Structures are given as structure tokens and as C-alpha cells.
C-alpha positions in Angstrom: 51.6 354.8 -19.5 50.7 351.8 -17.6 47.0 350.3 -18.4 44.5 349.9 -15.4 42.9 346.8 -15.0 39.4 346.1 -15.9 37.1 346.1 -13.4 35.1 342.9 -14.4 36.2 339.7 -13.0 35.8 337.0 -15.8 35.0 333.5 -14.9 37.9 331.0 -15.3 37.9 329.2 -18.4 37.5 325.1 -18.4 34.8 325.2 -15.4 35.4 324.9 -11.5 36.6 327.7 -9.4 36.9 331.7 -10.2 40.1 332.6 -10.2 41.6 336.3 -10.3 42.3 337.5 -14.2 44.1 339.9 -15.4 41.6 339.9 -17.8 42.7 340.0 -21.8 44.9 343.2 -22.2 47.6 344.2 -24.6 51.1 342.4 -23.3 53.7 345.1 -24.0 56.2 343.4 -26.4 59.8 343.2 -25.1 61.8 346.4 -26.2 64.1 345.1 -28.9 62.7 341.7 -29.5 61.0 340.4 -32.7 57.6 339.5 -30.9 54.2 341.6 -31.7 51.9 342.4 -29.1 50.2 339.5 -27.6 47.3 338.6 -25.5 47.8 337.2 -22.1 45.7 335.3 -20.2 44.7 335.8 -16.6 47.2 333.4 -14.9 50.7 332.4 -16.1 51.6 328.5 -15.7 54.9 326.7 -16.3 57.7 325.6 -14.5 59.6 327.0 -11.6 58.4 330.8 -10.3 55.1 330.7 -12.6 51.9 331.8 -10.9 49.3 329.1 -12.2 47.5 327.4 -9.2 48.4 329.9 -6.9 46.5 332.4 -4.5 47.4 336.0 -4.8 46.9 337.1 -1.4 47.2 340.7 -2.5 44.7 341.0 -4.7 42.4 338.5 -2.1 41.8 336.2 -5.1 40.4 332.4 -5.0 42.5 329.5 -6.6 42.2 328.8 -10.3 44.0 326.5 -12.5 44.4 327.0 -16.3 45.7 323.6 -17.3 46.5 323.4 -21.2 44.9 326.3 -22.0 47.9 328.6 -22.6 48.7 329.6 -25.9 51.8 328.6 -27.8 52.7 332.1 -28.6 52.9 333.0 -24.7 55.1 329.8 -24.1 57.3 330.8 -26.8 57.5 334.3 -25.1 58.0 332.8 -21.5 61.1 330.7 -23.2 62.4 334.2 -24.4 62.0 335.9 -21.3 63.6 332.8 -19.3 66.9 333.0 -21.2 69.8 332.5 -18.5 71.6 335.6 -17.1 74.8 334.6 -18.9 73.4 335.0 -22.2 72.3 338.4 -22.0 75.1 340.6 -22.5 73.5 343.9 -21.0 72.6 341.8 -17.6 76.2 340.8 -17.8 77.1 344.4 -18.0 75.2 345.7 -15.1 76.1 342.9 -13.3 79.8 344.3 -13.8 79.3 347.8 -12.6 81.6 348.8 -9.9 80.2 352.4 -9.7 76.4 353.8 -9.5 77.4 356.1 -12.8 78.3 352.8 -14.8 74.8 351.6 -14.3 73.1 355.1 -14.6 74.9 355.2 -18.1 73.6 351.8 -19.0 70.3 352.5 -18.5 70.5 355.7 -20.1 71.7 354.4 -23.2 69.5 351.1 -23.4 65.9 352.3 -22.1 64.9 350.8 -25.0 66.1 347.3 -24.3 65.3 347.2 -20.6 63.5 344.2 -19.8 61.9 343.5 -16.2 65.1 341.5 -15.4 67.1 344.4 -16.3 65.1 346.9 -14.2 65.4 344.4 -11.3 69.2 343.8 -11.7 70.1 347.2 -12.1 67.9 348.5 -8.8 69.5 345.7 -6.9 73.0 346.5 -8.3 72.4 350.2 -6.7 71.8 348.7 -3.7 74.9 346.4 -3.4 77.1 349.2 -4.7 75.7 351.5 -1.4 75.6 348.5 1.1 79.8 348.1 0.4 80.4 351.7 1.3 80.5 352.7 5.2 77.4 354.1 6.6 78.9 357.9 6.6 80.3 357.4 3.2 77.2 356.2 1.4 75.6 358.4 -1.2 71.5 357.6 -1.3 70.7 361.0 -2.0 72.5 361.4 -5.1 71.1 358.0 -6.1 67.9 358.7 -5.4 67.8 362.2 -7.1 69.8 361.0 -10.5 67.3 360.9 -13.6 68.2 357.7 -14.6 67.2 356.2 -11.0 63.6 358.0 -11.5 63.7 356.0 -14.9 64.4 353.0 -13.5 61.5 353.3 -10.8 58.9 353.9 -13.4 59.9 351.0 -15.4 59.9 349.0 -12.3 56.2 349.8 -11.7 55.2 349.5 -15.5 56.8 346.1 -15.5 56.1 344.6 -12.0 53.1 342.1 -13.7 55.9 340.5 -15.8 58.4 339.9 -13.1 58.5 337.1 -11.0 57.9 337.0 -7.5 60.8 337.1 -6.1 62.4 339.6 -8.4 59.6 341.8 -7.4 60.8 341.5 -3.8 64.5 342.2 -4.4 63.3 345.1 -6.2 61.0 346.4 -3.5 63.6 345.7 -1.0 66.4 347.7 -3.0 64.0 350.2 -3.7 63.6 350.4 0.2 67.1 350.3 1.3 67.7 353.3 -0.9 65.4 355.1 1.4 62.9 355.9 -1.5 59.2 356.4 -0.5 56.6 353.9 -0.7 56.2 351.8 -3.8 53.2 349.9 -3.1 52.1 349.5 -6.3 55.2 347.0 -6.7 53.3 344.8 -3.9 49.8 344.7 -5.8 51.2 341.9 -8.1 52.8 339.7 -5.8 51.5 336.1 -5.1 52.9 335.9 -1.5 52.1 332.2 -0.9 54.3 331.3 -3.9 57.3 333.3 -2.1 59.9 331.1 -0.9 60.5 331.7 3.0 64.1 333.9 2.1 61.6 336.3 -0.2 58.7 336.5 2.2 61.0 337.8 4.9 62.0 340.6 2.9 58.7 341.5 1.3 57.3 341.4 5.1 60.4 343.6 5.8 59.7 346.0 3.0 56.1 346.2 4.3 57.0 347.2 8.0 59.8 349.8 6.7 56.8 351.4 4.8 54.7 351.4 7.9 52.1 349.0 6.7 52.0 346.9 9.7 48.4 346.7 10.1 47.8 345.9 6.6 45.6 343.0 5.5 48.4 341.7 3.6 50.8 341.9 6.7 48.3 339.9 8.5 48.2 337.2 5.5 52.1 337.5 6.1 51.6 336.3 9.5 49.5 333.5 8.6 51.8 331.8 6.3 54.3 332.2 8.9 51.8 330.5 11.4 51.7 327.5 9.0 55.5 327.3 8.0 57.1 328.2 11.5 58.1 324.8 12.0 60.1 324.4 8.9 62.0 328.0 9.5 65.6 327.0 10.4 67.4 330.3 9.3 67.4 332.8 12.3 67.8 335.5 10.0 64.8 334.8 8.2 62.7 334.2 11.3 63.9 337.4 13.4 62.9 339.7 9.9 59.7 337.9 9.9 59.2 338.3 13.6 59.4 342.3 13.8 57.4 342.5 10.6 54.9 340.8 12.0 54.9 341.7 15.6 52.0 344.0 15.6 49.5 341.7 14.3 49.7 338.5 16.4 48.0 337.1 19.0 49.7 336.0 22.6 50.0 332.3 21.8 51.7 332.9 18.5 53.8 335.2 20.3 55.1 332.4 22.7 55.6 330.1 19.8 58.1 332.4 17.7 59.7 333.1 21.1 60.2 329.4 21.7 61.4 329.2 18.0 63.8 332.2 18.3 65.1 330.4 21.4 65.8 327.1 19.6 67.4 328.6 16.6 69.7 330.9 18.7 70.9 327.7 20.7 71.2 325.8 17.5 73.1 328.2 15.0 77.0 328.2 15.6 77.5 331.7 14.3 74.5 334.4 15.3 75.1 337.9 13.5 74.8 341.1 15.6 71.8 342.2 13.5 69.8 338.8 13.7 69.8 339.3 17.7 69.2 342.6 17.5 65.9 342.1 15.8 65.1 339.7 18.2 65.3 342.2 20.9 63.5 344.6 18.7 60.7 342.1 18.6 60.5 341.8 22.4 60.3 345.8 22.2 57.3 345.6 19.8 55.3 343.4 21.8 56.4 345.3 24.9 57.5 341.8 26.8 60.8 341.6 28.8 61.4 338.1 28.4 64.9 337.3 30.1 65.8 334.3 28.5 66.0 335.4 25.2 67.2 339.1 26.1 70.2 337.0 27.8 70.8 334.9 24.8 70.9 338.1 22.7 73.0 340.0 25.3 75.6 337.1 25.0 75.7 337.4 21.2 76.4 341.1 21.6 79.3 340.4 24.0 81.0 338.0 22.2 80.5 340.1 18.5 81.1 343.3 20.1 84.2 344.1 18.0 81.7 344.4 15.1 79.7 347.1 17.1 79.7 350.6 16.1 77.9 353.8 17.7 74.8 353.4 15.8 74.6 349.5 16.8 75.6 350.4 20.6 73.0 353.4 20.5 70.3 351.1 19.2 70.9 348.2 21.7 70.9 350.6 24.9 67.7 352.1 23.5 65.9 348.6 23.5 67.1 347.8 26.7 66.0 351.0 28.4 62.6 350.5 26.9 62.6 346.9 28.0 63.8 347.7 31.5 67.1 345.3 31.1 70.3 346.1 31.8 73.8 344.5 31.5 76.7 345.8 33.2 79.1 343.4 31.0 77.5 345.4 28.0 78.0 348.7 29.4 81.8 348.1 29.7 82.4 346.8 26.4 80.4 349.7 25.0 82.3 352.4 27.4 85.7 351.0 26.1 84.7 351.1 22.4 83.5 354.3 22.5 85.9 356.3 24.5 88.6 354.6 22.1 87.2 356.5 19.3 85.7 359.3 21.1 87.6 361.7 18.3 85.5 360.0 15.4 82.4 361.4 15.9 81.8 364.8 14.9 79.0 364.8 13.2 75.7 365.7 14.7 74.0 362.4 14.5 76.8 360.3 15.5 77.5 362.8 18.4 74.1 362.8 19.6 74.2 358.9 19.8 77.7 358.9 21.4 76.5 361.6 23.9 73.7 359.5 25.1 75.5 356.1 25.0 78.7 357.5 26.7 77.8 360.3 29.0 75.6 358.4 31.7 78.6 356.2 32.4 81.9 358.3 31.5 83.9 359.8 34.2 84.3 363.1 35.1 86.9 364.4 32.6 85.0 362.8 29.6 81.5 364.1 30.9 82.8 367.4 30.8 84.3 367.4 27.5 81.0 366.1 26.2 79.2 368.6 27.5 81.5 371.4 26.0 81.3 370.1 22.6 77.6 369.5 22.9 77.2 373.4 23.6 79.5 374.0 20.5 77.4 372.0 18.5 74.2 372.9 19.6 73.0 375.2 16.5 73.7 372.1 14.5 71.4 369.6 16.0 68.0 368.7 14.9 64.9 368.5 17.0 65.4 364.8 17.8 69.0 365.1 18.7 68.1 368.0 21.1 65.7 365.8 22.9 68.1 363.1 23.2 71.1 365.7 24.4 68.6 366.5 27.2 67.1 363.5 28.3 70.9 362.3 28.3 71.9 365.1 30.4 68.9 364.4 33.1 70.3 361.1 33.5 73.9 362.4 34.2 72.2 364.9 36.7 74.2 367.7 34.7 74.9 370.9 36.9 76.7 372.4 34.2 74.6 375.5 33.1 76.6 376.6 30.1 75.5 374.0 27.6 72.1 373.9 29.1 71.7 377.4 28.0 73.1 377.1 24.5 71.0 374.1 24.0 68.0 376.0 25.5 68.7 379.1 23.3 68.5 377.1 20.1 65.2 375.1 21.2 63.1 378.4 20.2 63.8 377.4 16.8 62.5 373.7 16.9 59.6 374.0 19.2 56.8 373.9 16.6 58.0 370.7 15.3 57.7 368.8 18.5 54.9 366.6 18.6 52.9 366.8 22.1 54.4 364.1 23.8 58.0 364.9 23.1 57.1 368.6 23.9 56.1 367.0 27.5 59.3 365.3 27.7 61.3 368.2 26.7 59.4 370.4 29.5 60.1 367.6 31.8 63.7 367.7 31.0 64.4 371.5 31.1 62.4 372.0 34.5 64.6 368.9 36.1 67.9 370.3 34.9 66.7 373.9 36.3 66.7 375.8 33.3 66.4 379.2 33.8 65.2 380.5 30.2 61.5 382.0 31.1 60.8 383.3 27.7 61.4 379.4 26.4 59.0 378.4 29.6 56.4 380.8 28.2 56.5 379.4 25.1 56.3 375.7 26.2 53.3 376.9 28.3 51.2 378.5 25.5 52.1 375.1 23.1 50.8 372.8 25.9 47.8 374.9 26.7 47.2 375.1 22.8 47.7 371.1 22.6 45.5 370.7 25.8 42.5 372.4 24.4 42.6 370.3 21.4 43.5 366.9 22.8 40.9 364.1 23.0 43.2 361.4 23.9 43.0 360.5 27.7 46.9 359.8 28.0 47.9 363.0 26.1 45.7 364.9 28.5 47.1 363.4 31.4 50.8 363.7 30.5 50.3 367.8 29.6 48.5 368.4 32.9 51.3 366.7 34.8 53.8 368.5 33.4 52.2 371.9 32.9 52.0 371.6 37.1 55.8 371.2 37.0 56.3 374.4 35.2 57.8 377.2 37.2 55.3 379.9 38.6 52.1 378.1 36.6 48.7 379.5 37.5 46.3 376.9 37.0 43.4 377.9 34.7 39.6 376.7 34.9 39.8 375.0 31.3 42.4 372.6 32.7 39.7 371.6 35.5 37.2 371.0 32.6 39.4 369.2 30.4 40.3 367.0 33.2 36.9 366.4 34.1 36.0 365.6 30.5 38.4 362.6 30.3 38.3 360.9 33.7 36.1 358.2 32.9 38.2 357.0 29.8 41.7 357.4 32.1 43.6 354.5 33.4 45.2 354.4 36.7 48.7 356.0 35.7 46.7 358.9 33.9 44.3 359.5 37.1 47.8 359.5 39.4 48.9 362.3 37.1 46.0 364.4 37.1 45.5 363.7 40.8 49.4 364.8 41.6 49.1 367.7 39.4 45.8 368.9 41.6 47.3 368.2 44.9 50.6 370.6 44.0 48.5 373.4 42.7 46.1 373.3 45.7 49.3 373.2 48.2 50.9 376.2 46.5 48.0 378.2 46.3 48.0 378.3 42.5 44.4 378.2 42.2 43.0 381.9 42.0 39.7 382.1 40.6 36.7 382.2 42.4 35.1 378.7 43.6 38.7 377.3 42.4 39.1 375.2 45.6 35.6 373.9 45.1 35.9 372.7 41.7 39.3 371.2 42.4 37.8 369.1 45.5 35.0 368.4 43.5 37.5 367.0 40.4 39.6 365.0 42.9 36.2 363.4 44.3 35.4 362.3 40.8 38.8 361.1 40.2 38.8 358.7 43.3 35.6 357.6 41.9 36.8 356.8 38.7 39.9 354.9 40.2 37.5 352.9 42.2 35.3 352.2 39.4 38.3 351.1 37.2 39.6 348.4 39.8 35.9 347.0 40.6 35.5 346.4 37.0 38.6 344.4 36.6 38.5 341.0 35.9 41.8 340.0 34.5 44.8 340.1 36.7 47.6 340.5 34.1 45.5 343.9 32.6 45.4 345.0 36.0 49.2 344.3 36.5 49.8 346.6 33.4 48.4 349.6 35.3 49.3 349.2 39.0 53.2 348.7 39.0 53.5 352.1 37.5 51.1 354.0 39.6 53.2 355.6 42.3 52.7 358.6 44.7 50.6 359.6 47.5 47.1 359.3 45.6 47.4 355.6 44.9 49.2 355.1 48.5 46.3 357.0 50.4 43.2 356.4 48.2 43.5 353.0 46.1 46.1 350.6 48.0 43.8 348.6 50.0 41.5 348.8 47.4 44.2 347.7 44.7 44.9 344.7 47.1 42.0 343.6 47.7 41.2 343.3 43.8 44.4 341.3 43.7 43.2 339.0 46.4 40.1 338.7 44.6 41.8 337.3 41.4 44.2 335.2 43.0 43.6 332.1 41.3 44.8 334.3 38.1 48.5 334.0 39.6 50.7 332.3 37.6 54.5 332.0 37.2 54.4 334.4 34.1 52.7 337.0 36.4 54.2 337.0 39.7 57.0 339.6 38.7 54.7 342.5 38.2 52.5 341.4 41.0 55.8 341.4 43.1 56.7 344.8 42.0 53.4 346.2 42.9 53.6 344.3 46.3 56.9 345.7 47.1 55.8 349.4 46.0 52.7 349.3 48.4 54.5 347.9 51.3 51.8 345.8 52.3 52.0 342.4 54.0 49.5 340.3 52.4 49.3 336.7 53.3 47.0 335.3 51.0 48.8 336.7 48.1 52.5 335.9 49.6 51.5 332.6 49.8 50.0 332.1 46.7 53.3 333.6 45.2 55.4 331.0 47.3 53.3 328.1 45.9 53.5 329.0 42.3 57.2 330.0 42.6 57.8 326.2 43.9 55.8 324.8 41.6 57.2 326.4 38.5 61.0 327.5 39.7 62.7 326.0 36.4 60.5 328.3 34.3 61.6 331.4 36.6 64.7 333.0 35.3 67.4 333.3 38.0 67.3 337.4 37.5 63.6 337.5 38.4 64.1 335.0 41.3 66.0 338.2 43.2 62.5 340.2 43.3 60.7 337.3 44.6 63.1 336.9 47.1 62.8 340.8 47.8 59.5 340.6 48.5 59.7 338.0 51.4 62.8 339.4 52.9 62.0 343.0 53.0 58.6 342.5 54.3 59.9 340.0 57.0 57.4 337.0 55.6 57.7 333.5 56.4 55.2 331.4 54.0 53.8 328.3 55.2 56.5 326.3 52.8 58.9 328.9 54.3 62.0 325.9 54.2 61.0 324.6 50.8 60.4 327.7 49.0 64.0 329.6 50.2 65.4 325.7 49.4 64.2 325.7 45.8 65.0 329.4 45.0 68.8 328.9 46.5 69.0 325.8 44.3 67.8 327.3 41.1 70.5 330.3 42.0 73.2 328.3 42.6 72.8 326.3 39.5 72.7 329.3 37.5 75.5 331.6 39.1 77.5 332.0 36.3 74.3 333.5 34.4 74.1 336.3 36.7 75.8 339.5 36.8 78.2 340.2 39.6 76.0 343.1 41.0 73.1 341.0 40.8 75.0 338.1 43.0 75.5 340.9 45.5 71.9 342.1 45.7 70.9 338.5 45.9 73.3 337.5 48.7 72.3 340.6 51.0 68.3 339.7 50.4 69.0 336.2 51.3 71.0 337.1 54.5 68.2 339.3 55.5 66.1 336.4 55.7 68.8 334.4 57.4 70.2 332.5 54.5 73.9 332.3 53.6 74.5 329.6 50.6 78.1 328.8 50.7 78.7 328.8 47.0 77.4 332.2 46.6 79.1 333.5 49.7 82.5 332.0 48.6 81.7 333.4 45.0 81.1 337.1 46.3 84.1 337.3 48.7 86.5 336.4 46.4 89.2 338.9 45.2 88.7 338.5 41.0 85.1 338.9 41.7 85.3 342.0 43.7 87.6 343.1 41.1 85.1 342.7 38.8 82.4 343.9 40.4 84.5 347.2 41.1 84.5 347.5 37.2 80.9 347.1 36.8 79.9 349.8 39.4 81.9 352.3 37.2 79.6 352.1 34.8 76.5 351.7 36.6 73.7 354.5 37.1 74.5 356.3 40.6 71.3 354.8 42.1 71.9 351.4 41.5 76.0 351.9 42.3 74.9 353.3 45.7 72.6 350.2 46.5 75.2 347.8 45.6 77.6 349.3 47.5 75.4 349.2 50.5 74.3 345.7 49.9 77.9 344.5 49.7 78.7 346.3 53.2 75.6 344.6 54.9 76.1 341.3 53.4 79.6 341.9 54.5 78.5 342.3 58.2 76.3 339.5 58.1 78.6 337.0 57.3 81.4 338.1 59.8 78.5 338.2 62.6 76.2 334.9 61.7 79.1 332.9 59.6 82.5 333.2 61.1 83.2 329.9 59.9 83.6 331.4 56.4 86.6 333.5 57.4 85.6 336.7 55.6 87.6 339.5 57.0 85.5 342.9 57.7 86.5 345.4 55.2 84.0 348.1 55.1 85.3 350.3 57.8 86.2 353.1 55.1 82.9 352.5 53.4 81.0 353.6 57.0 82.9 356.8 57.7 80.0 359.1 57.6 78.3 361.8 59.6 74.9 361.4 60.6 72.0 364.1 62.1 69.8 363.1 65.2 66.5 364.5 64.4 64.4 366.6 67.4 62.5 363.6 68.2 65.4 361.6 69.1 66.6 364.7 70.8 63.4 364.6 73.2 63.8 361.0 74.0 67.2 361.1 75.0 66.6 364.1 77.4 63.8 362.0 79.2 66.5 359.1 79.3 68.7 361.4 80.9 66.1 362.2 83.7 65.0 358.6 84.4 68.9 357.7 84.8 70.0 360.3 86.9 72.4 362.5 84.4 73.7 362.5 81.1 76.8 361.0 81.6 74.5 357.7 82.4 74.0 357.3 78.3 75.0 358.1 74.9 73.3 359.0 71.9 74.3 358.0 68.1 76.7 355.3 69.1 78.4 353.2 66.9 78.8 349.6 67.5 81.4 347.2 66.3 80.7 346.7 62.6 79.3 349.9 62.4 75.8 349.7 63.3 74.2 353.0 64.6 72.0 352.8 67.5 69.9 355.6 68.7 70.7 355.3 72.6 73.1 353.3 74.6 73.2 352.8 78.3 74.8 350.2 80.7 72.9 348.7 83.7 74.8 346.7 86.4 73.3 343.4 87.9 71.3 345.5 90.4 70.1 347.4 87.3 71.5 350.7 88.3 73.2 353.1 85.5 76.9 352.8 85.0 78.5 356.0 84.2 80.2 357.0 80.9 82.9 359.5 80.4 81.9 363.1 80.1 79.9 363.7 76.4 80.4 367.0 75.1 78.4 367.0 72.0 77.3 370.4 70.9 74.0 371.3 69.3 73.9 372.5 66.0 72.3 376.0 65.4 68.9 373.8 63.9 68.6 371.8 67.0 70.3 368.7 65.4 73.2 366.7 66.9 75.8 366.0 64.3 77.7 362.5 65.3 81.5 361.9 63.4 81.1 358.4 62.2 84.6 358.0 62.2 85.2 358.6 66.3 85.9 355.4 67.8 84.2 353.9 70.4 85.6 355.2 73.7 82.8 353.6 75.9 83.1 350.3 75.0 85.1 348.3 77.5 84.6 344.9 79.6 81.1 345.2 81.7 81.2 344.1 85.1 80.0 340.8 86.2 76.1 340.7 85.4 76.1 344.1 83.9 74.2 344.3 80.9 74.5 346.8 77.8 71.3 348.4 76.5 70.2 349.7 72.9 67.6 351.8 72.7 65.9 352.1 69.2 63.2 354.4 68.2 61.4 352.9 65.3 59.7 355.3 62.8 57.1 354.1 60.2 59.7 353.0 57.5 60.6 350.1 60.0 57.2 348.6 59.6 54.8 347.5 56.9 51.8 349.9 56.0 49.2 347.6 56.8 47.3 347.1 60.3 49.6 344.4 61.5 52.9 347.0 62.4 54.7 344.2 61.5 58.5 344.9 61.8 60.4 344.6 58.3 63.3 342.9 57.5 66.5 345.3 58.0 65.3 346.4 61.3 64.5 342.8 62.4 68.1 341.8 61.4 69.7 344.9 63.1 68.2 343.6 66.2 69.4 339.9 65.7 72.9 341.6 65.0 73.1 343.7 68.0 71.9 340.7 70.5 74.9 338.8 68.9 77.0 341.8 69.6 76.1 341.3 73.5 73.1 344.1 73.7 69.5 343.9 74.9 67.7 345.5 72.5 64.9 348.1 73.5 62.8 348.9 70.4 60.2 351.8 70.9 57.7 351.8 68.0 56.5 355.3 66.8 52.9 354.1 67.1 53.1 353.7 70.7 55.2 356.4 71.2 53.1 358.8 69.5 49.4 357.3 70.8 47.1 359.1 73.0 48.0 356.5 75.6 51.3 358.3 76.0 49.8 362.0 75.7 51.7 363.6 78.6 55.2 363.5 79.6 54.4 361.4 82.8 52.9 358.7 80.7 56.2 358.8 78.5 58.5 358.7 81.2 56.8 355.9 82.7 56.7 354.0 79.3 60.5 354.3 78.6 61.4 353.0 82.6 59.3 350.0 82.0 61.1 349.3 78.4 64.3 350.0 80.1 64.2 348.0 83.1 62.2 345.2 81.6 59.0 346.1 84.2 56.3 344.2 82.7 
């Protein structure tokens, strides 16, 4: 048995500083040697690999120097231990093994002769033999459970103090890779500052994998990396160290690591997939979407795609999702690779990864095949794999009930194994997928309520309350009100929003049935609002505030906190930098408010720091100004700088990004020739078509729509590009006219003198749809159209077939004027009090005027105002707008 160290720490001989000492203790004689047991002093000195004059970080020691005080017998022993490997027959035999059983056989026959070097080499050989095998053919379980493996682990612990530092690291690393439980005792004797950088990276990875990410020794490793960062020239070593110390670094140190990683990725000729993957893992660990590094790593993944397997693809997709990053090129390659090998994934683990990676971008036939297989394998899935499958089915908007029933049926046996947030996600997936298993929902309800009663974490409490409100026919309980009230002061804005949404839903659906329930709910909502205001008023750091605001969505923020949030952002306006204008732009886009002070500040910061902002982020800044139709004071300089930055980086942007950028710039009235000619090119459009097949449906629809609108804008505003209009088939749609527009149409009929003097829901050339159209001659008298037999449907709405050609568009008599009347609802204006027209309606007016219309816009806030409260006032208002009477 291993002896314990003495608790006393004697003074270092020779005066001077104190040093940590092992104390005088028997040094076990090497088995099979002629040397008796000797006494070993506190530290060893000698040539390479010795520990004299070194700081043992793991022990927390001070420095010590033993000088010439090492006994002669110890030096003789050290020379014996330091024999070269080639002179040791047993070491040579271990190194020559080709199977794990050969290693175990040697260990079993030579237990009495095994030195620390034999043990280290044997463990390393076991890992190397496993490493050579394909992942699915590895036999780690067999190795771990072998009796001789246990012998090796015990010997490793007992002989650790006699191992050189890097041998200990290799031993730790081998044990880790063989999936053995924590062997912290091996780390206790390490002298970390004496480790080389490769050994330090291995050691740091061992600590990270053993979930000791916040231990003091990881902090010391981070300090060493900080001191030696400039000397690291190997991206493999740097990437391992980055993820290992990611939990204990400062923001400035994080930035230094990012810049060093960028430098090494640029300078290294060949970067292995794993190195790039670890860099992306680091970004995920520090919750930072740093586009320059992400794009470099993504390029490495694309260049080395042939080496990717399902595990690598699944891991990368998972990291991208958590970082909010997407790459259509990577999706395309992943889809091709996975589709070619779809028959190779037959075990539950790899199939679950295949399903989650391929399912959302697969065609209908492959989707159906995946769903059927998932249903057949349902019984074999682990609890985690079931969660993966359901999450993916939600992404796929799965409407196939059979696989869902099968998976729901096996969930009953897994429910107890889920942690609280996993249970919350599971419930959400089942509700969204319209699961009909009421017994399962009843169990979920009981488990969630149980977790809620014992929860002391505000985030967990808010998440449980939000998902309870999603359960079918759930009756609100007073305990929930009390629990919510208890955590409100500690909640972030997102958590407050979750609770507010649930309370409003329960109240609207009449699910508050106990006495005074509505009163309690109203009081809680008021307290919730107060907590939200207080949290905003206490904010003094814009970056921290922007960590919360973009993730708050729904009526509560819009109705209660929007103006206060904008006011606080204005209060912290001096803290706006190029690094935080992206989240600020996200928030302003979502708030739908024009805030000149903030917009002007964003514009000036963008111009000053344009080279620091990734091209992919420029889109969202431009989207803010374009959508809300705002021109900053330096409007020309702002757009000129943005366009120049974008056009010089076109090759770094994905095809669908270019389409979105082109549309945003067109709304603002800018048509960069380099961008337009790049987009309207046959090869580009073919590439775009391929990318659209693997993008999520929402993104796909948005890109289709943006390309159509860009095509229309270029045809109307830039005929010199000679771009044809090719979106007519895309525009063949059916629309429905709401009752309000029907009411206005009846009034127009009354003003003009008959139904045949105006048309409703008219298609113009280039497929703009306008609410009403009429023609006035030179004397402002209406000209008649052909009889319109447009039937009313049962619900009172008018359906209009968008493929009907414009029968009434003929040449006008001299002096006649074609008029387009548009009713503008609240979506056409920003939500502030300025009633400013947004970008899209403004572009539509501009284009209609190019098509020869006089455009009359009827804002909803004028039409529904008290000034026009009677029919007569409404008729007079329309008459004035129609005839241009002031």
C-alpha cells in the first residue's frame, strides 16, 4: 500500500527559501534490482526531466534548490532508472505488442519487475492500439474491465512520484482516452511549470475531461499559457489549451487567444479537422460568435470534408447551432456525405446523429425513410437520443403521427432520468409536435410541478412555468403564483418575460379557477413589471444589457418595457462600440422603433471601424437602416463605406447572403454593380438553387422573396444592367382581401359612381399588388373598367387569383391619370410616435410611380382616428385623397 506523506513540511537544507518536501520516507526498491531501499530527499535534481529548482503548482509549494546535497546512492539509482529504452528488454517487448492481450500477458508475467516506465509505456500502448481501430470497433470496455488493467492503474498511482512529469501526463492521457474514471491522484505529483507545452496541453485536456474546469490547477495552467502564449507556434497545442482553460480566463486574455489562433490558422499549411473543431468549441465555451475565426474554421472543414464522419458532422452542426452560425456550403457537403452512407448507420447512437444532422435538410423520400427507421428503433434509443430525435422532428415540422406515437410510448420509461431543463425541452417538443398521449402529459405535469416546488434557480423556475402554460388543459395552481413571486427579484428580463407570457395565457384562457385568482395574477403581473423596470434602471453596462434584450420577445417587452429599454440604451450611448453594434442592431430591428440618436451613433461607429466588422455582420446593420427607412447624417459616407467593404469581400460571403444584401441595399436605393452582376449570373443562380435545398424553410422563403424583390427593383430602377424579369412564375399566388378593405372599396364605389369605375386587388406589371385602382381623365372624371364579377366568399373575404392577367391596363387617353390607393396597416410604420413609413412600403410607392401611378396612401392611424368617426367624414377624406383636394 502507498504510504501517506508526512504532514510536517521541514525547512529546506542549506538555508534560504523553504521548499515543499516529500520528507524522509522509504523509496521502494525497483523490483528485480540489486539496490536496497534508500532514503529519498525532498526534491530530485540532475539532468533533463528532474524536479530540482521547480515549482510544484499542484502542491502549492515555493521554490527550492538542493544544490550538491543529493546523496551518491540516489544518483546511482537515478542512473539505473534512466537506462535507455532500447537496453530494457521488457520495454522493447511492450513496445512491440500488436494486441491488448499481449500487453496484459506481459504485465501478468512481470508484475514484480514493472518499473514506472514500464507502467507508463504499457498504458500508452493500450491507448495506441485502441486508437488504430475504427471508432465502432474499439474495445475500451474489454480493456477497462481486464484484471491486469486494474493492476496497471494501481501501479501507476503507487509509482507516480517516481515518474518524470511528462510520463505522468502520458499516463493520465492514456487512462483518460480509455474512458476510465478520474485519476486525480496522478495529477497531485505534477510539477506543471516544468512541463513542455505539448505535455502541458495533454495535462490540461485531462483536467478538462475530468470536469475539473474550475480547479486551482487549471488557473495555474492558464497563467502559464498567458506567460508563454507568444512562444506557442502549434495550432494543435494552442487549440487544446484554449478549450481546457476557457472557463477561467478574462475577456482580454480571451481576445489574445483568439488573435493567436487566427494567426496560427493563417500561417499553418495544413490544419487538421480536430484543431479547427477545438477552436470552434472554444468559441462555444466562451459564448462568442467571432465570425473571422468561425469562417476560417468553416473553410478548413470544407477543405477536409472527405475526412468527416457522422460524429464529426454532428458535432460541428451542434456547435454551429449553439453559436448561431450557419454555412450552406457545409450543409451541402454534409448532406452529400450522409446521403451516400445512409445505410451504414444502424446502431442507435450513430442513427440518432444521422437523423439530427440529415433530417432537417433531406428531401421528402429520405425524410420519410428516416422517420420510419426512427419509429422502428424507438425502443433502443437512450433518453438523450430520444431528446435528439424529438428536437429534430420539431425542426422538420414533422406531421407523421406513427413515429411520434412510437417514440412517445417509450418515453414513459425514460422520464425519471431527465434533468429539469431536459424535461422542459421534452415537453415543448411534444406540444409543438401535437402529441396526443394524454397519459404522458399527465406524468410530465406531475414531474414538472415536483421540480417547481423544489426549484431555487430563477432560470429553472421561469422555464418550468413557461412550459406548464403550454400543456393542454392545464389548470393554474396557487403554488405557481407563490413560486413565481418568490423568484421575481432575481430574474433576468428573459425569465420575467417567460413568466409574464404564461400568466397572460392562463388569464386569457380562463384557467385561473380558485378564489381571488385573477386578483393574485394581476398583482403578480404588476410586481413583474416593477422588477423589469428596476432591472433596466440599474443597468450601467451596455454589453450586459444587450446580453438580455435581444432574447426577450413577445407582447410583454413590446407593451411594457420597450420604451424604457430604448431609453436605457440611449443613456448608455457612449458605450456603443464596433463590437456591440450587432446585438444592438438586433434589438432595434426587433423593437421596430426609429431612434435617431442610437441610429446616428451606430452609423458613425460603423464608418470609423468598418475594417473591424465582419462582412456578414454588415448585413444586419444595413437591414436596420433600410427596413426602418432612416438616413443618418452621414448617409452617403455610411453606405459608401459599407458597400466598399462588402464588394471587396464578396468571395467570403455565401450565395444566399449576397441575395439578402442585394435586396437590403436596393430598398435603400443602392445597386452596386459588382454585387448585381455577381447575383444575376447563371452559375451563381445555380449555386444558390443548390444551397436553398439545404436551408431551413423560413430562410429559404426569405431568400426566394428577396431575390424576386431584387429582380423587380433592378428591372425598374437599373435598366442599364439588362437584367430580365424572370420571377413571374414565383408570383402566381392567391390573396384574400380583408373586411376593412372591402369597406373602403364600397365607399370608393359610392364616390366614383359605380363598381365599374374602380378595381380591387389589382396586379401591376412586375406583380405588385395594389388595394384599389381607378383612372381619372384630364377633368378628373372616372373612366370605366370592364364589368367585374368577383364573388364574395362565405367568410366575407374576396379571393383574387394572382395568375389573372391585367385586363384593364390599356393605353390611357391624353391627360388621364392612373391612381393606386393603398391602405397601410400598422406593419407599414415604425412603432414609435413618428408614424414614419418603413422601407418596403416606401419602395413600393417609388416603384408604382415609375410604373405611371399616382399613389395615394391611407394610413391606418388616420382612417381609424376619431376625426373620421362617421361615414360622411370618411367619404370626404377619401374624396380629398382621390382628387388631390387640399
